SEGULUM-527245 format. One line per 10 residues: their letters; for each residue x, y, z of C-alpha. Coordinates in nm, 2 decimals, padded with zeros to 4 digits. Layout:
! SEGULUM-527245
A> X:Y:Z ~ ...
This chain:
! SEGULUM-527245
XXXXXXXXXX> 00.22:00.35:01.17 ~ -00.07:00.37:00.93 ~ -00.13:00.13:00.67 ~ -00.37:00.14:00.40 ~ -00.36:-00.22:00.27 ~ -00.52:-00.32:00.63 ~ -00.80:-00.52:00.62 ~ -00.93:-00.63:00.95 ~ -00.97:-01.01:01.04 ~ -01.32:-00.98:01.13
XXXXXXXXXX> -01.62:-00.83:01.08 ~ -01.95:-00.84:01.26 ~ -02.06:-01.17:01.11 ~ -01.77:-01.33:01.22 ~ -01.44:-01.39:01.13 ~ -01.32:-01.33:00.80 ~ -00.98:-01.37:00.63 ~ -00.75:-01.09:00.68 ~ -00.40:-00.93:00.48 ~ -00.20:-00.71:00.65
XXXXXXXXXX> 00.08:-00.56:00.47 ~ 00.43:-00.34:00.64 ~ 00.65:-00.17:00.45 ~ 01.01:-00.39:00.52 ~ 01.25:-00.18:00.72 ~ 01.61:-00.15:00.52 ~ 01.50:-00.26:00.22 ~ 01.26:-00.22:-00.09 ~ 00.96:-00.44:-00.04 ~ 00.67:-00.53:00.23
XXXXXXXXXX> 00.61:-00.80:00.48 ~ 00.28:-00.99:00.47 ~ 00.05:-01.13:00.69 ~ -00.31:-01.35:00.64 ~ -00.49:-01.50:00.32 ~ -00.45:-01.36:-00.02 ~ -00.83:-01.44:-00.14 ~ -01.13:-01.31:-00.27 ~ -01.19:-01.08:00.01 ~ -00.83:-00.95:-00.02
XXXXXXXXXX> -00.72:-00.94:-00.35 ~ -00.77:-00.56:-00.43 ~ -00.50:-00.54:-00.12 ~ -00.27:-00.77:-00.33 ~ -00.27:-00.66:-00.60 ~ -00.25:-00.28:-00.54 ~ 00.06:-00.37:-00.34 ~ 00.18:-00.52:-00.67 ~ 00.10:-00.24:-00.89 ~ 00.31:00.00:-00.64
XXXXXXXXXX> 00.56:-00.26:-00.69 ~ 00.56:-00.24:-01.05 ~ 00.58:00.14:-01.06 ~ 00.85:00.21:-00.80 ~ 01.23:00.24:-00.92 ~ 01.41:-00.05:-00.99 ~ 01.58:-00.34:-00.89 ~ 01.44:-00.61:-00.63 ~ 01.12:-00.59:-00.43 ~ 01.14:-00.80:-00.16
XXXXXXXXXX> 00.78:-00.95:-00.06 ~ 00.83:-01.15:00.26 ~ 00.56:-01.36:00.29 ~ 00.62:-01.64:00.62 ~ 00.33:-01.51:00.78 ~ 00.09:-01.58:00.49 ~ -00.10:-01.88:00.57 ~ -00.29:-01.89:00.20 ~ -00.28:-01.72:-00.15 ~ -00.53:-01.88:-00.41
XXXXXXXXXX> -00.44:-01.92:-00.82 ~ -00.58:-01.56:-00.87 ~ -00.35:-01.39:-00.64 ~ -00.07:-01.60:-00.80 ~ -00.20:-01.52:-01.13 ~ -00.17:-01.17:-01.01 ~ 00.18:-01.19:-00.86 ~ 00.27:-01.34:-01.22 ~ 00.12:-01.09:-01.41 ~ 00.31:-00.80:-01.20
XXXXXXXXXX> 00.62:-00.92:-01.29 ~ 00.56:-00.95:-01.63 ~ 00.52:-00.59:-01.62 ~ 00.86:-00.53:-01.44 ~ 01.13:-00.39:-01.68 ~ 01.51:-00.42:-01.74 ~ 01.59:-00.72:-01.55 ~ 01.38:-00.63:-01.22 ~ 01.23:-00.90:-01.00 ~ 01.03:-01.01:-00.70
XXXXXXXXXX> 01.21:-01.21:-00.47 ~ 00.94:-01.38:-00.29 ~ 01.06:-01.52:00.05 ~ 00.91:-01.80:00.24 ~ 00.55:-01.82:00.08 ~ 00.30:-02.08:00.13 ~ 00.39:-02.39:00.00 ~ 00.05:-02.39:-00.21 ~ 00.22:-02.06:-00.41 ~ 00.54:-02.20:-00.43
XXXXXXXXXX> 00.37:-02.55:-00.63 ~ 00.16:-02.27:-00.84 ~ 00.40:-02.09:-00.98 ~ 00.60:-02.35:-01.05 ~ 00.28:-02.54:-01.24 ~ 00.14:-02.24:-01.44 ~ 00.40:-02.02:-01.45 ~ 00.75:-02.23:-01.46 ~ 00.94:-01.96:-01.67 ~ 00.85:-01.61:-01.53
XXXXXXXX> 01.18:-01.46:-01.46 ~ 01.05:-01.20:-01.29 ~ 00.95:-01.39:-00.98 ~ 01.29:-01.58:-00.75 ~ 01.14:-01.79:-00.43 ~ 01.38:-01.83:-00.18 ~ 01.31:-02.05:00.13 ~ 01.50:-01.87:00.33
């Protein structure tokens, strides 16, 4: 299956962080693997924008294979959640600890994000 959101994890100059995103089977959402940072932010923001445009209800973000999300990536998630309408929300499953702390610290009242440890 082709993945329009994938960034290679290595270039000629050596390894670089990458982010791969795949559809979740059986639910609306994606599974991501890698890092969300400067080199992968456009992918992350594209995924979130697509989620905001899609239907209604819950959009799942399975992040158990994501090792790092920078503050700008957390901010993009909070901003996207703020654009959700009519009780919609992101369910973020097993995010990196730093993402959970950043959301709790900077966006504690963001109702559009539900973080699940399981």
